[in-house]
C-alpha positions as CSV (number, residue, x, y, z in Angstrom):
1,M,195.4,58.6,51.9
2,A,193.4,58.3,48.6
3,E,191.4,61.4,49.6
4,I,194.5,63.6,50.2
5,P,196.9,63.5,47.1
6,E,199.6,65.5,48.9
7,L,200.2,62.6,51.3
8,R,200.4,59.6,49.0
9,D,203.4,60.4,46.7
10,D,206.3,60.3,49.2
11,A,207.1,56.8,50.5
12,T,208.7,58.2,53.7
13,V,205.7,60.3,54.5
14,V,203.3,57.3,53.9
15,K,205.4,55.1,56.2
16,I,205.4,57.7,59.0
17,L,201.6,58.3,58.4
18,R,200.9,54.6,59.0
19,A,203.0,54.6,62.1
20,S,201.2,57.7,63.3
21,V,197.7,56.2,62.7
22,T,198.8,53.0,64.5
23,E,200.0,54.8,67.5
24,N,197.0,57.1,67.7
25,V,194.5,54.2,67.4
26,A,196.5,52.3,70.1
27,T,196.6,55.3,72.4
28,L,192.9,56.0,72.0
29,L,191.9,52.3,72.7
30,H,194.2,52.4,75.7
31,I,192.3,55.5,77.0
32,F,189.0,53.7,76.5
33,E,190.2,50.5,78.2
34,N,191.9,52.2,81.2
35,D,189.7,55.3,81.6
36,I,192.8,57.6,81.3
37,P,192.1,61.4,81.7
38,L,192.7,63.2,78.4
39,E,194.7,66.0,80.1
40,K,197.4,63.4,80.9
41,I,197.8,62.4,77.2
42,E,200.7,63.7,75.1
43,G,200.8,63.3,71.3
44,P,202.3,60.0,70.2
45,A,205.9,60.1,69.0
46,A,205.0,59.1,65.5
47,A,202.4,61.8,65.3
48,T,204.9,64.4,66.3
49,E,207.5,63.2,63.8
50,Y,204.8,63.1,61.1
51,A,204.0,66.8,61.7
52,R,207.7,67.6,61.4
53,R,208.2,65.8,58.1
54,L,205.2,67.5,56.5
55,A,206.5,70.9,57.6
56,Q,209.9,70.1,56.1
57,R,208.4,69.0,52.8
58,D,206.2,72.1,52.5
59,I,203.0,70.0,52.6
60,P,200.1,72.2,53.6
61,L,199.0,72.2,57.2
62,S,195.4,71.8,55.9
63,S,196.4,68.3,54.5
64,M,197.5,67.1,57.9
65,S,194.4,68.5,59.6
66,R,192.2,66.8,57.0
67,A,194.1,63.5,57.6
68,Y,193.1,63.6,61.2
69,R,189.5,64.3,60.4
70,I,189.3,61.5,57.9
71,G,191.1,59.1,60.3
72,H,188.7,60.1,63.2
73,W,185.7,59.4,60.9
74,R,187.0,56.0,60.0
75,F,187.8,55.1,63.5
76,L,184.2,55.9,64.6
77,Q,182.9,53.9,61.7
78,W,184.9,50.9,62.9
79,C,183.7,51.4,66.5
80,L,180.1,51.7,65.5
81,D,180.3,48.6,63.3
82,E,181.8,46.6,66.1
83,L,179.1,47.9,68.6
84,D,176.5,46.7,66.1
85,R,178.1,43.3,65.9
86,Q,178.0,43.0,69.7
87,D,174.2,43.3,69.5
88,A,174.1,45.4,72.7
89,D,170.7,46.5,74.1
90,G,169.5,50.1,73.3
91,E,170.5,51.7,76.6
92,L,174.0,50.3,76.6
93,A,174.5,51.1,72.9
94,T,173.4,54.7,73.5
95,A,175.8,55.1,76.5
96,A,178.7,53.5,74.5
97,N,178.0,55.8,71.6
98,R,178.1,58.9,73.8
99,R,181.3,57.8,75.4
100,M,183.0,57.0,72.1
101,L,182.1,60.4,70.7
102,H,183.0,62.3,73.8
103,V,186.4,60.7,74.3
104,S,187.4,60.4,70.7
105,F,186.6,64.0,69.9
106,G,188.4,65.2,73.0
107,Y,191.5,63.1,72.1
108,I,191.6,64.3,68.5
109,D,191.1,67.9,69.5
110,R,194.0,67.6,72.0
111,V,196.4,65.8,69.6
112,T,195.7,68.0,66.6
113,E,196.4,71.1,68.7
114,H,199.7,69.5,69.7
115,V,200.8,68.5,66.2
116,I,199.7,71.8,64.7
117,A,202.0,73.6,67.2
118,I,204.8,71.1,66.3
119,Y,204.2,71.7,62.5
120,Q,204.4,75.5,62.9
121,Q,207.5,75.4,65.1
122,E,209.2,73.0,62.6
123,R,208.2,75.1,59.6
124,D,209.7,78.2,61.3
125,H,212.9,76.3,62.0
126,W,213.0,74.9,58.5
127,L,212.5,78.3,56.9
128,L,215.1,79.9,59.0
129,S,217.6,77.2,58.2
130,Q,217.1,77.8,54.5
131,T,217.4,81.6,54.9
132,A,221.0,82.5,55.0
133,A,222.1,81.5,51.5
134,R,218.9,82.7,49.9
135,A,218.9,86.0,51.8
136,A,222.5,86.7,50.6
137,R,221.5,86.1,47.0
138,V,218.5,88.3,47.3
139,R,220.6,91.1,48.8
140,D,222.9,90.9,45.8
141,L,219.8,91.1,43.5
142,L,218.6,94.2,45.4
143,S,221.9,95.9,45.0
144,D,223.0,97.7,41.9
145,K,225.5,95.0,41.1
146,D,225.7,93.3,37.7
147,I,224.0,90.0,38.2
148,D,224.3,86.7,36.3
149,L,220.6,86.1,35.9
150,N,221.0,82.5,34.8
151,Y,222.9,81.6,38.0
152,A,220.6,83.7,40.2
153,E,217.5,82.0,38.9
154,Q,218.9,78.6,39.3
155,A,220.1,79.3,42.8
156,L,216.8,80.8,43.9
157,G,214.5,78.5,42.0
158,Y,212.7,81.6,40.9
159,R,212.4,83.2,37.4
160,L,213.6,86.8,37.3
161,R,212.7,87.5,33.6
162,Q,209.0,88.1,34.3
163,N,206.6,90.4,36.1
164,H,206.8,90.5,39.9
165,L,204.8,91.8,42.8
166,G,206.7,92.6,46.0
167,L,205.2,92.0,49.4
168,V,206.3,92.7,52.9
169,T,204.5,90.7,55.6
170,W,204.9,90.9,59.3
171,L,203.6,90.3,62.8
172,P,203.6,93.0,65.5
173,T,205.1,90.7,68.2
174,Q,206.4,87.2,68.6
175,T,205.6,84.9,71.4
176,G,206.9,81.4,72.0
177,E,203.8,79.8,70.5
178,D,203.3,82.1,67.5
179,A,205.3,80.1,64.9
180,G,205.3,83.4,63.1
181,L,207.2,82.5,59.9
182,A,204.9,79.6,59.1
183,R,202.0,81.9,59.3
184,L,203.7,84.5,57.1
185,D,204.6,81.8,54.6
186,R,201.1,80.6,54.6
187,I,199.4,84.0,53.9
188,T,202.0,84.7,51.1
189,T,201.1,81.4,49.4
190,E,197.4,82.0,49.9
191,I,197.7,85.4,48.2
192,A,199.7,83.9,45.3
193,T,197.0,81.2,44.9
194,E,194.2,83.8,44.9
195,L,196.0,85.8,42.2
196,D,196.6,82.7,40.0
197,C,200.3,83.0,40.1
198,P,201.9,80.5,37.7
199,A,204.6,79.4,40.2
200,M,205.5,79.5,43.9
201,P,206.5,82.8,45.4
202,L,210.0,83.6,46.4
203,F,209.7,83.8,50.2
204,V,212.6,85.3,52.2
205,P,212.3,85.5,56.0
206,R,214.1,88.5,57.6
207,D,213.6,87.5,61.2
208,A,211.0,85.6,63.3
209,V,208.2,88.1,62.6
210,L,209.1,89.7,59.2
211,S,209.4,88.4,55.7
212,W,209.9,89.7,52.1
213,A,208.3,88.0,49.2
214,W,208.0,88.2,45.4
215,L,205.0,86.8,43.6
216,P,205.6,85.6,40.0
217,F,203.2,87.1,37.5
218,G,204.7,85.8,34.3
219,S,203.6,88.1,31.5
220,H,200.5,89.4,33.3
221,N,200.6,92.7,35.3
222,D,197.0,93.2,36.5
223,V,196.3,92.9,40.2
224,S,193.0,92.8,41.9
225,W,193.7,94.6,45.2
226,E,190.3,93.7,46.5
227,T,191.3,90.0,46.1
228,V,194.5,90.6,48.0
229,S,192.8,92.5,50.7
230,N,190.1,89.8,51.1
231,A,192.8,87.2,51.4
232,V,194.5,89.2,54.1
233,Q,191.3,89.8,56.0
234,R,190.5,86.0,56.0
235,S,193.9,85.3,57.5
236,E,194.8,85.6,61.2
237,P,194.1,89.1,62.4
238,S,197.6,89.7,63.6
239,V,199.2,89.4,60.1
240,Y,200.0,92.6,58.2
241,V,200.8,92.9,54.4
242,C,202.1,95.7,52.2
243,A,202.5,95.4,48.5
244,G,204.5,97.3,45.8
245,S,203.4,97.7,42.2
246,V,204.0,95.1,39.5
247,G,207.4,95.4,37.9
248,H,209.3,93.6,35.2
249,G,212.7,91.9,35.2
250,I,215.5,92.6,37.6
251,E,214.7,96.3,37.8
252,G,211.0,95.5,38.5
253,F,212.1,93.0,41.1
254,R,214.0,95.8,42.9
255,S,211.4,98.6,42.4
256,T,208.4,96.6,43.6
257,H,210.3,95.7,46.7
258,R,211.3,99.3,47.4
259,Q,207.7,100.3,47.0
260,A,206.5,97.6,49.4
261,L,209.0,98.8,52.0
262,R,207.9,102.4,51.6
263,T,204.3,101.3,52.0
264,Q,205.2,99.4,55.2
265,D,206.9,102.5,56.6
266,L,203.7,104.4,56.0
267,A,201.5,101.7,57.4
268,T,203.5,101.3,60.6
269,A,203.3,105.0,61.2
270,A,199.5,105.0,60.9
271,S,197.1,104.7,63.8
272,P,195.5,102.3,63.6
273,V,197.9,100.2,61.4
274,P,196.0,98.9,58.3
275,H,196.2,95.1,57.8
276,F,196.8,95.7,54.0
277,A,198.1,98.6,52.0
278,D,199.3,98.8,48.4
279,F,201.7,101.3,47.0
280,S,199.6,102.3,44.0
281,T,196.9,103.7,46.4
282,V,199.2,105.5,48.9
283,A,202.2,106.4,46.6
284,P,202.1,110.2,47.1
285,I,201.8,109.9,50.8
286,A,204.4,107.1,51.1
287,L,206.9,109.1,49.1
288,M,206.4,112.1,51.4
289,A,206.3,110.3,54.7
290,T,210.1,110.3,55.4
291,N,209.5,112.6,58.5
292,V,206.2,112.2,60.2
293,D,206.8,115.2,62.5
294,D,207.3,117.5,59.5
295,M,204.3,116.0,57.7
296,R,202.1,116.5,60.8
297,A,203.1,120.2,61.0
298,W,202.4,120.6,57.3
299,V,199.0,119.0,57.6
300,W,198.1,121.2,60.5
301,G,199.1,124.2,58.5
302,I,196.8,123.2,55.6
303,L,193.8,121.9,57.6
304,G,194.0,124.3,60.5
305,P,191.4,123.5,63.2
306,L,190.0,120.7,61.0
307,A,193.0,118.6,61.9
308,V,191.4,117.4,65.1
309,D,190.9,113.7,66.0
310,D,187.1,114.0,66.3
311,E,184.3,112.0,64.8
312,N,182.4,115.1,63.5
313,F,185.5,116.6,61.9
314,A,186.4,113.2,60.4
315,R,183.0,113.3,58.5
316,L,183.8,116.8,57.2
317,R,187.3,115.7,56.1
318,E,185.9,112.6,54.3
319,T,183.2,114.6,52.5
320,A,185.8,117.3,51.5
321,Q,188.1,114.6,50.1
322,I,185.3,112.9,48.1
323,F,184.2,116.3,46.9
324,L,187.7,117.0,45.5
325,D,187.9,113.5,44.0
326,N,184.7,114.2,42.1
327,G,185.7,117.5,40.6
328,C,183.9,119.5,43.3
329,S,180.5,118.2,42.2
330,Y,177.9,118.3,45.0
331,T,175.7,115.8,43.1
332,A,178.5,113.2,42.5
333,T,179.6,113.6,46.1
334,A,176.1,113.1,47.4
335,S,175.8,110.0,45.3
336,A,179.1,108.6,46.4
337,Q,178.3,109.1,50.1
338,I,174.6,108.3,49.8
339,L,173.7,111.7,51.2
340,H,171.3,114.5,50.3
341,K,172.9,117.2,48.2
342,N,172.0,119.8,50.9
343,T,173.9,117.7,53.5
344,V,177.0,117.7,51.3
345,Q,176.7,121.5,50.7
346,Y,176.4,122.0,54.5
347,R,179.5,119.9,55.2
348,I,181.6,121.6,52.6
349,R,180.6,125.0,53.9
350,K,181.3,124.0,57.5
351,A,184.7,122.6,56.6
352,E,185.6,125.8,54.8
353,E,184.5,127.9,57.8
354,I,186.7,125.8,60.2
355,M,189.8,125.8,57.9
356,G,189.4,129.4,56.9
357,H,189.8,128.8,53.1
358,P,187.7,127.2,50.3
359,V,187.5,123.6,49.2
360,Q,188.1,124.1,45.4
361,K,189.5,122.5,42.3
362,G,193.2,122.6,42.0
363,H,193.8,122.8,45.7
364,T,196.5,120.1,45.5
365,D,197.9,120.7,49.0
366,L,194.4,120.2,50.6
367,E,193.8,117.0,48.6
368,I,197.2,115.6,49.7
369,A,196.7,116.6,53.3
370,L,193.3,115.0,53.4
371,R,194.7,111.8,51.9
372,A,197.5,111.8,54.3
373,V,195.1,112.0,57.3
374,R,193.0,109.2,55.7
375,Y,195.9,106.8,55.6
376,L,197.8,107.9,58.8
377,G,194.8,108.6,60.9
378,S,195.3,110.0,64.4
379,T,199.1,110.0,63.9
380,L,198.7,113.3,62.0
381,L,195.9,114.8,64.1
382,R,195.5,116.9,67.2
383,T,193.8,115.4,70.2
384,A,190.2,116.4,70.5
385,P,189.8,118.9,73.4
386,G,188.1,117.6,76.6
């Protein structure tokens, strides 16, 4: 326990941890003594209860996993010391070592898989059981009602008189083993940690696969979107995250949430769905994308035959967008794409031939159409012929 601070300050947790260690050691020795197949072993009752208590107390799953690794290491140390005291011959000692490693690693692997599943299920249950009252207060905050901020802050345990960053996190589907809310809660906390938030996020589950969250920024308003994107990429591949822009006070609390929702609407309409998107990057498209069918027709009208889901056309669209972003400079576009200037000139000329109109400064419609295709992908494009 000395190596894991989160596990040593709660007397109840310490008591159950000791019971879990005792039962695990006894079970493992029983397996050795009676040659019991590992597939017939279920997690000890104390180990299961220990996982539940940690989930209820918001102690990180990583702390529980580390406790098992440290416990396994100490158990092996004890076994090796005992084997040394027995003064067994070399061949017997080698065989005993191999058996200890094989069986103990197999047991720990099986039990940790079991308790991790229990932890995630309990975390989901615990989060959902806390949801109703918190969700009702958050709904009041998001409405245009006059709010007693002192009461709301006390009830939510979250300061409203500061800067906030709104998030929407979700999973595409839910199966019986997903423990979805625990995963969404975990990625929200990881993002807050990466952004050095001064306090815990306000996490509000909407259902078993969707959550809203607000990250507390205090007086700061700078966000490294690359940091957020990297945190999402390091998470499980099925988690999706959309963010608003930083807002201040109760109005900022509302606006950053609305922006995150609009960004999610855009992301879920895209093909493929991006794992992370922020409102500041996609704002013009998110505000337009209230009707994807109308937007598709408009994009086809602007891009003409260039609006085809084809790899070659995609390269032409990308070069045209970068060309516009760089003030229609062939040199800057070539540098940005690491291409020869002549290649950029060829691609722009080819795109113009296909569309039937020039790529030029001030062509706002073309710029927006290209950005829309960039974010929504094949959702807005025609199927390539053949």
